[in-house]
Every structure is written in structure tokens, then in C-alpha cells.
C-alpha positions, 0 to 999 in steps of 0.5 A: 857296903855302905862306903865309909868315908874316913876323917883326914886325921885317920888318912893321916894316920893310915899313910904315916904308919904304912910309911913308918912300919916299912922303914922300921921293916928296914931296920930290923932287917939292918939290925939283923945284918949288924949283929950277924957281922958283930956275930962273925967279927966282920967289921974289924978290930977297930970298932967303936959302939956307943950304948945308953948307960941304963944306970945313973952315975954320980958325979963329983964335977964342980962348976959355977955359974952366974945367977942373978947377977951373984955367984952360985957354985954348982955341983953335978949330983945324979946324971944319965947318958951314953957310953963309949967302948972304944975298940970294943970286946967282940965279946961284949960286941956280939951281946950288944948285937943280941939284944939289938936284934931282941929289942927290935923284933919285940918293937917291931911286934908290937908296930905291926900289931899298931898297924893292922889296927890302923888299918881296920879303922881306916876300912871303918871296922871300929868296934870289933873284936880283931881291934881287941886283940890287937889292942891287947897284943900290944899291951902284951909286947909292950911288958914283954919289952918292958921285962926284956930291959929290966933284964938287960938293965940288971945284967948291963949293971952287974957285969959290966957297970959295977967294973967301970972306973972314971976319976970324976964319976961313980956308978951308983946302983940305981937303975931305970925302971922304964915305968913309961912302959908299963904306964903305955901298957896299961892304957892299951889294955884299959883302951881293949875293954873299952872297946870290948864295951863298944862291940857289946853295944854295938850288938845290943843296937844291932838287936833292938832295931 
């Protein structure tokens, strides 16, 4: 086989992918250890957990600012953010641990498919059935993450968010849709069909030579 000289951009992506993948593997095992510690309450009774609030909140806080030399009154309408559970309930901490492991496991699967795809491209194998399969697997994995996040958001809202009470904040029922994940999955799925067309054209070219 003729040696394939990779462009600099491919080399950079290849090595960055290798480094990022093994760092993510370390994060995966760290999340397993953290979930294990939560399950058996090894972290004590003074656990402080922060988590994203997957629903929007309506604020009743007013403020002001100087805008073009005039006094402008302001009011928060909607916002999202993180929530801090002071001395986190052990059962809730275990539940979050399960979610953490689930999301990171799916993300690691997607990252593995991407790594294998990049390795193949780096070696000069571009329009191959293997690449098509990796692209499709990535799109299916992202859809699985989207579905997982939607279920998590609903569970968090009905079992946690609806019970939250603040003086100046009202938790609304508007939950995150994570639509960007579906767009990314659709992009990879379409890209797999482009690669499929490339494989077909490459075979036709080989037959005509």
C-alpha cells in the first residue's frame, strides 16, 4: 500500500483526540469511583453537591442600570443555572450518581466511536464501510444521550424542582429540550450517507480503471 501523507490538520486532530480520549477514560473511572462512594456513603454526612437545574426559573427580583444617561428599571424574567444542595440527602446523592455514570458511559461510547473514526482517517482509510458504521453509531449514541437527558429532566422536575421553594424564584414547567443534540445526531447521520456515496463512487472508479 502506498504511504499516505496526512495533512497537518488531520495530525493535530488525531493527537488531540488520542489525548482527550484517555483523559475522558480517566474521568469515566473517576465517576465510577465517585458513584461507588455515594452508594456506600463513604463521603460522610456533609456532602455538598451542585447540579444543573434542567428547568427554567421565573425571577421576581428587580434592578436598575444607567443606560445612555437615563435610569432604566430591570426585572429578571427567566433564567437557568446550577443549584447547590447543602448537606445533600444521601438517597438523592445516590440517584445523581447513577445519572452521572449513565451519561458519562454513553459519552465515552460516542467518544470511542469518534476516536476509531479519526484513527481510520489518519491511516488513509476515508471512504470505508467502517467509517460509515462509526458515524451512524455516533448519531445513535447522541440520540440515546438526548433521550436520557429528557428522562432525567422530567424526573428532576416532578420529584425535585416542583418541591423547591424560594422567596423570589418560581420554578416554571419549561424544561430544556436539548435540541442541539438532535441536530448533531442528524448531521452525523447525513454525513454517513455522504460517506456511503463516496464508497459507491470509489468502487465505480476502481471498476472503470
